[in-house]
KOLTIVO-743511 format. One line per field, with one value per residue: residue number from 1; z, y, x of N, C-alpha, C, O in turn; residue in three letters. Coordinates in steps of 0.05 Angstrom, whole numbers, always signed. Layout:
REM KOLTIVO-743511
n	NUM:...
n.up	Z:...
n.north	Y:...
n.east	X:...
ca.up	Z:...
ca.north	Y:...
ca.east	X:...
c.up	Z:...
c.north	Y:...
c.east	X:...
o.up	Z:...
o.north	Y:...
o.east	X:...
res	ALA:...
REM end
This chain:
REM KOLTIVO-743511
n	1:2:3:4:5:6:7:8:9:10:11:12:13:14:15:16:17:18:19:20:21:22:23:24:25:26:27:28:29:30:31:32:33:34:35:36:37:38:39:40:41:42:43:44:45:46:47:48:49:50:51:52:53:54:55:56:57:58:59:60:61:62:63:64:65:66:67:68:69:70:71:72:73:74:75:76:77:78:79:80:81:82:83:84:85:86:87:88:89:90:91:92:93:94:95:96:97:98:99:100:101:102:103:104:105:106:107:108:109:110:111:112:113:114:115:116:117:118:119:120:121:122:123:124:125:126:127:128:129:130
n.up	+138:+82:+68:+83:+46:-2:+8:+10:-43:-71:-51:-72:-127:-130:-115:-156:-199:-185:-187:-241:-258:-283:-253:-267:-274:-248:-204:-160:-150:-128:-70:-73:-112:-135:-90:-48:-4:+53:+80:+132:+166:+218:+245:+289:+344:+414:+415:+363:+328:+271:+263:+256:+242:+280:+266:+301:+323:+283:+276:+234:+196:+150:+103:+73:+38:+2:-4:-28:-55:-57:-21:+27:+32:+40:+90:+122:+120:+148:+199:+215:+237:+285:+278:+238:+179:+135:+78:+40:-11:-37:-90:-131:-156:-170:-147:-94:-65:-4:+37:+96:+128:+179:+233:+237:+191:+158:+101:+49:+10:-51:-94:-153:-160:-202:-245:-214:-177:-125:-90:-80:-56:-10:+16:+27:+61:+104:+123:+144:+187:+225
n.north	-1834:-1830:-1883:-1891:-1859:-1885:-1935:-1919:-1899:-1947:-1977:-1947:-1954:-2010:-2015:-1986:-2018:-2066:-2051:-2048:-2100:-2158:-2196:-2249:-2266:-2295:-2263:-2240:-2184:-2165:-2169:-2209:-2242:-2306:-2325:-2331:-2298:-2302:-2263:-2256:-2243:-2233:-2227:-2250:-2242:-2224:-2171:-2161:-2133:-2123:-2160:-2181:-2249:-2297:-2346:-2389:-2391:-2414:-2461:-2470:-2490:-2475:-2508:-2483:-2423:-2411:-2399:-2424:-2426:-2479:-2503:-2476:-2495:-2549:-2547:-2526:-2567:-2606:-2585:-2561:-2509:-2471:-2418:-2368:-2334:-2281:-2262:-2249:-2277:-2263:-2259:-2291:-2331:-2311:-2271:-2277:-2272:-2296:-2335:-2365:-2408:-2433:-2482:-2553:-2564:-2527:-2487:-2468:-2412:-2384:-2332:-2308:-2250:-2192:-2183:-2147:-2123:-2140:-2112:-2063:-2081:-2105:-2060:-2031:-2068:-2069:-2017:-2019:-2052:-2021
n.east	+2079:+2085:+2080:+2027:+2000:+2014:+1990:+1936:+1928:+1938:+1895:+1851:+1860:+1853:+1799:+1775:+1790:+1763:+1709:+1699:+1701:+1668:+1615:+1616:+1667:+1729:+1745:+1701:+1665:+1617:+1574:+1535:+1551:+1555:+1530:+1472:+1429:+1387:+1335:+1295:+1233:+1184:+1118:+1103:+1108:+1091:+1074:+1060:+1090:+1133:+1192:+1261:+1276:+1309:+1359:+1362:+1312:+1282:+1308:+1341:+1397:+1435:+1477:+1515:+1536:+1498:+1434:+1378:+1310:+1294:+1330:+1315:+1263:+1274:+1301:+1260:+1221:+1249:+1253:+1205:+1187:+1148:+1139:+1111:+1134:+1157:+1196:+1257:+1296:+1356:+1401:+1452:+1425:+1378:+1322:+1275:+1210:+1188:+1143:+1122:+1078:+1081:+1086:+1067:+1037:+1056:+1072:+1114:+1113:+1133:+1153:+1180:+1220:+1224:+1281:+1332:+1299:+1304:+1338:+1313:+1266:+1288:+1309:+1262:+1236:+1273:+1269:+1217:+1225:+1248
ca.up	+122:+54:+65:+84:+20:-21:+13:+2:-72:-79:-45:-91:-153:-128:-115:-184:-216:-177:-196:-269:-263:-285:-231:-278:-276:-223:-181:-157:-135:-114:-46:-78:-134:-127:-65:-43:+24:+61:+99:+142:+188:+228:+262:+308:+372:+430:+409:+335:+311:+252:+272:+242:+253:+286:+255:+322:+326:+263:+276:+208:+196:+123:+100:+57:+35:-20:+5:-50:-46:-53:+4:+49:+34:+52:+118:+136:+123:+168:+226:+219:+258:+289:+274:+210:+171:+108:+73:+13:-17:-57:-97:-158:-169:-173:-122:-89:-41:+8:+59:+109:+147:+205:+244:+223:+165:+146:+73:+39:-15:-63:-119:-163:-164:-228:-243:-204:-158:-98:-73:-72:-37:+15:+29:+37:+84:+126:+134:+159:+211:+244
ca.north	-1817:-1837:-1910:-1889:-1848:-1907:-1954:-1907:-1899:-1975:-1985:-1934:-1968:-2036:-2011:-1978:-2042:-2085:-2042:-2053:-2129:-2170:-2215:-2276:-2273:-2307:-2244:-2231:-2160:-2161:-2185:-2231:-2258:-2333:-2333:-2321:-2293:-2301:-2243:-2266:-2228:-2244:-2210:-2270:-2236:-2217:-2144:-2160:-2116:-2137:-2161:-2201:-2276:-2309:-2374:-2409:-2393:-2432:-2486:-2472:-2491:-2479:-2521:-2467:-2394:-2408:-2406:-2423:-2433:-2508:-2508:-2466:-2514:-2573:-2541:-2523:-2594:-2621:-2574:-2554:-2488:-2462:-2389:-2360:-2312:-2271:-2255:-2247:-2290:-2246:-2269:-2297:-2350:-2297:-2261:-2288:-2265:-2321:-2333:-2391:-2407:-2442:-2505:-2579:-2563:-2503:-2489:-2446:-2400:-2368:-2318:-2295:-2221:-2183:-2179:-2121:-2113:-2150:-2092:-2043:-2095:-2108:-2033:-2025:-2086:-2061:-1993:-2026:-2065:-2001
ca.east	+2061:+2088:+2068:+1998:+1991:+2017:+1969:+1910:+1927:+1934:+1867:+1834:+1864:+1841:+1770:+1768:+1792:+1743:+1683:+1697:+1701:+1642:+1611:+1620:+1695:+1739:+1744:+1673:+1665:+1592:+1568:+1518:+1561:+1561:+1517:+1445:+1424:+1359:+1328:+1269:+1222:+1159:+1101:+1093:+1114:+1068:+1065:+1051:+1108:+1150:+1220:+1277:+1275:+1336:+1362:+1357:+1283:+1271:+1323:+1354:+1426:+1444:+1503:+1533:+1529:+1479:+1407:+1358:+1283:+1294:+1345:+1299:+1241:+1285:+1306:+1234:+1209:+1264:+1250:+1177:+1185:+1121:+1138:+1108:+1152:+1159:+1224:+1268:+1322:+1368:+1428:+1460:+1406:+1352:+1311:+1249:+1195:+1180:+1124:+1119:+1055:+1089:+1073:+1071:+1024:+1067:+1079:+1130:+1104:+1155:+1147:+1204:+1220:+1235:+1310:+1340:+1279:+1310:+1351:+1292:+1248:+1303:+1310:+1235:+1232:+1290:+1257:+1194:+1234:+1259
c.up	+93:+49:+66:+58:-1:-17:+5:-29:-83:-74:-66:-119:-152:-129:-143:-203:-210:-187:-225:-276:-266:-264:-241:-279:-249:-199:-180:-139:-118:-90:-53:-101:-124:-101:-65:-13:+30:+82:+107:+165:+194:+242:+284:+337:+387:+424:+380:+317:+294:+263:+256:+257:+257:+276:+276:+328:+307:+262:+249:+211:+167:+122:+85:+56:+14:-10:-18:-39:-41:-27:+29:+53:+47:+82:+134:+140:+145:+196:+234:+241:+260:+281:+245:+204:+142:+103:+44:+12:-41:-64:-126:-172:-174:-146:-119:-64:-30:+31:+69:+129:+175:+214:+227:+195:+149:+117:+65:+12:-25:-89:-128:-166:-191:-224:-234:-182:-129:-80:-63:-52:-10:+30:+41:+62:+108:+139:+151:+186:+233:+260
c.north	-1826:-1865:-1909:-1878:-1870:-1928:-1944:-1906:-1928:-1985:-1973:-1947:-1995:-2034:-2004:-2002:-2062:-2077:-2048:-2083:-2139:-2192:-2244:-2284:-2284:-2288:-2233:-2207:-2157:-2179:-2210:-2248:-2286:-2341:-2321:-2319:-2292:-2279:-2248:-2248:-2240:-2222:-2228:-2265:-2227:-2189:-2141:-2143:-2134:-2136:-2183:-2228:-2286:-2338:-2394:-2412:-2413:-2459:-2491:-2472:-2496:-2490:-2504:-2438:-2389:-2418:-2402:-2430:-2463:-2516:-2499:-2485:-2539:-2569:-2539:-2550:-2610:-2611:-2567:-2532:-2478:-2432:-2382:-2336:-2304:-2265:-2253:-2265:-2275:-2257:-2276:-2317:-2337:-2288:-2270:-2275:-2291:-2315:-2362:-2389:-2415:-2467:-2531:-2580:-2539:-2508:-2465:-2437:-2383:-2357:-2304:-2265:-2214:-2178:-2150:-2110:-2121:-2129:-2072:-2056:-2098:-2081:-2026:-2043:-2077:-2035:-1999:-2040:-2045:-1989
c.east	+2062:+2075:+2038:+1986:+1992:+1995:+1941:+1907:+1923:+1906:+1848:+1836:+1851:+1811:+1761:+1770:+1769:+1715:+1679:+1695:+1672:+1639:+1615:+1649:+1705:+1739:+1716:+1672:+1640:+1588:+1553:+1528:+1569:+1548:+1488:+1441:+1394:+1356:+1299:+1259:+1194:+1143:+1089:+1099:+1089:+1057:+1056:+1068:+1126:+1179:+1234:+1275:+1304:+1336:+1355:+1327:+1270:+1285:+1337:+1384:+1435:+1473:+1523:+1523:+1508:+1451:+1388:+1331:+1282:+1308:+1328:+1275:+1250:+1289:+1280:+1220:+1223:+1259:+1222:+1174:+1157:+1117:+1133:+1126:+1148:+1189:+1231:+1293:+1333:+1396:+1432:+1442:+1379:+1342:+1282:+1236:+1184:+1161:+1120:+1097:+1062:+1073:+1077:+1058:+1035:+1075:+1094:+1119:+1128:+1146:+1172:+1200:+1232:+1265:+1315:+1321:+1286:+1321:+1331:+1273:+1262:+1304:+1283:+1229:+1248:+1280:+1233:+1201:+1243:+1237
o.up	+80:+29:+52:+49:-17:-37:-6:-39:-101:-91:-75:-132:-172:-143:-153:-220:-228:-194:-233:-299:-252:-257:-224:-283:-229:-177:-198:-115:-96:-89:-40:-109:-107:-91:-81:+2:+14:+101:+91:+182:+179:+251:+296:+354:+376:+427:+373:+294:+301:+272:+244:+281:+240:+277:+270:+337:+313:+250:+243:+226:+160:+138:+83:+70:+8:-8:-26:-16:-21:-12:+49:+76:+64:+99:+157:+161:+159:+215:+258:+261:+240:+277:+228:+222:+126:+122:+26:+31:-62:-46:-143:-196:-181:-126:-138:-46:-44:+44:+54:+145:+194:+204:+206:+178:+128:+110:+74:-7:-10:-106:-113:-172:-202:-203:-245:-171:-110:-56:-39:-32:+11:+54:+64:+82:+131:+163:+171:+205:+256:+277
o.north	-1828:-1869:-1924:-1888:-1873:-1937:-1959:-1912:-1932:-1999:-1986:-1951:-2003:-2050:-2015:-2005:-2073:-2094:-2053:-2090:-2129:-2205:-2262:-2308:-2281:-2297:-2218:-2208:-2147:-2201:-2230:-2267:-2289:-2363:-2303:-2338:-2281:-2277:-2245:-2240:-2255:-2202:-2222:-2283:-2224:-2184:-2120:-2139:-2156:-2115:-2200:-2229:-2283:-2352:-2415:-2433:-2426:-2478:-2514:-2456:-2519:-2484:-2511:-2430:-2366:-2442:-2380:-2438:-2471:-2533:-2513:-2491:-2550:-2586:-2548:-2554:-2626:-2627:-2566:-2536:-2475:-2423:-2390:-2321:-2320:-2264:-2255:-2268:-2273:-2263:-2268:-2319:-2351:-2296:-2271:-2267:-2307:-2294:-2380:-2370:-2404:-2473:-2530:-2594:-2531:-2530:-2442:-2453:-2369:-2370:-2289:-2255:-2229:-2170:-2131:-2089:-2109:-2127:-2065:-2043:-2095:-2081:-2017:-2033:-2078:-2032:-1985:-2040:-2052:-1972
o.east	+2041:+2062:+2024:+1965:+1974:+1983:+1925:+1886:+1908:+1894:+1830:+1816:+1838:+1798:+1741:+1752:+1758:+1699:+1656:+1688:+1654:+1658:+1617:+1655:+1691:+1734:+1708:+1678:+1641:+1599:+1557:+1515:+1586:+1554:+1482:+1448:+1379:+1372:+1281:+1275:+1183:+1155:+1069:+1094:+1068:+1033:+1045:+1061:+1132:+1189:+1222:+1273:+1321:+1316:+1343:+1318:+1250:+1276:+1343:+1396:+1442:+1490:+1547:+1505:+1502:+1447:+1382:+1328:+1269:+1298:+1327:+1268:+1236:+1282:+1279:+1208:+1210:+1259:+1215:+1161:+1143:+1094:+1149:+1134:+1137:+1204:+1214:+1307:+1321:+1412:+1416:+1442:+1360:+1352:+1267:+1250:+1172:+1162:+1116:+1096:+1051:+1052:+1090:+1067:+1023:+1084:+1088:+1116:+1140:+1134:+1184:+1178:+1248:+1274:+1304:+1327:+1275:+1314:+1331:+1265:+1249:+1301:+1282:+1218:+1238:+1281:+1228:+1186:+1245:+1242
res	UNK:UNK:UNK:UNK:UNK:UNK:UNK:UNK:UNK:UNK:UNK:UNK:UNK:UNK:UNK:UNK:UNK:UNK:UNK:UNK:UNK:UNK:UNK:UNK:UNK:UNK:UNK:UNK:UNK:UNK:UNK:UNK:UNK:UNK:UNK:UNK:UNK:UNK:UNK:UNK:UNK:UNK:UNK:UNK:UNK:UNK:UNK:UNK:UNK:UNK:UNK:UNK:UNK:UNK:UNK:UNK:UNK:UNK:UNK:UNK:UNK:UNK:UNK:UNK:UNK:UNK:UNK:UNK:UNK:UNK:UNK:UNK:UNK:UNK:UNK:UNK:UNK:UNK:UNK:UNK:UNK:UNK:UNK:UNK:UNK:UNK:UNK:UNK:UNK:UNK:UNK:UNK:UNK:UNK:UNK:UNK:UNK:UNK:UNK:UNK:UNK:UNK:UNK:UNK:UNK:UNK:UNK:UNK:UNK:UNK:UNK:UNK:UNK:UNK:UNK:UNK:UNK:UNK:UNK:UNK:UNK:UNK:UNK:UNK:UNK:UNK:UNK:UNK:UNK:UNK
REM end
């Protein structure tokens, strides 16, 4: 019981310390600090409903945890997936709204989001997927 209380207090202190840290310092508290994540969805199914895209459907295999618009464009040129999709890239390199037409003539369109707008866009997109 005493060890559990000590562990809980230590955890609370650690969380309190971590929240105050800046994401630019060696200890990165934020999920997106030093990384960028892609969230992709499509309406390309038989029922026309919006759903999340699986990586294997697109043949994408990112080499790291940092997905940028340039990296996504490179992956799409290499695989030319037929499935069109929309999505967000959110992270430390900025946030982007992306759209891919699909197919061999597919083209990736990307538009930067205003600073801090990525989270709200992601929440709205996730609500529409449900």
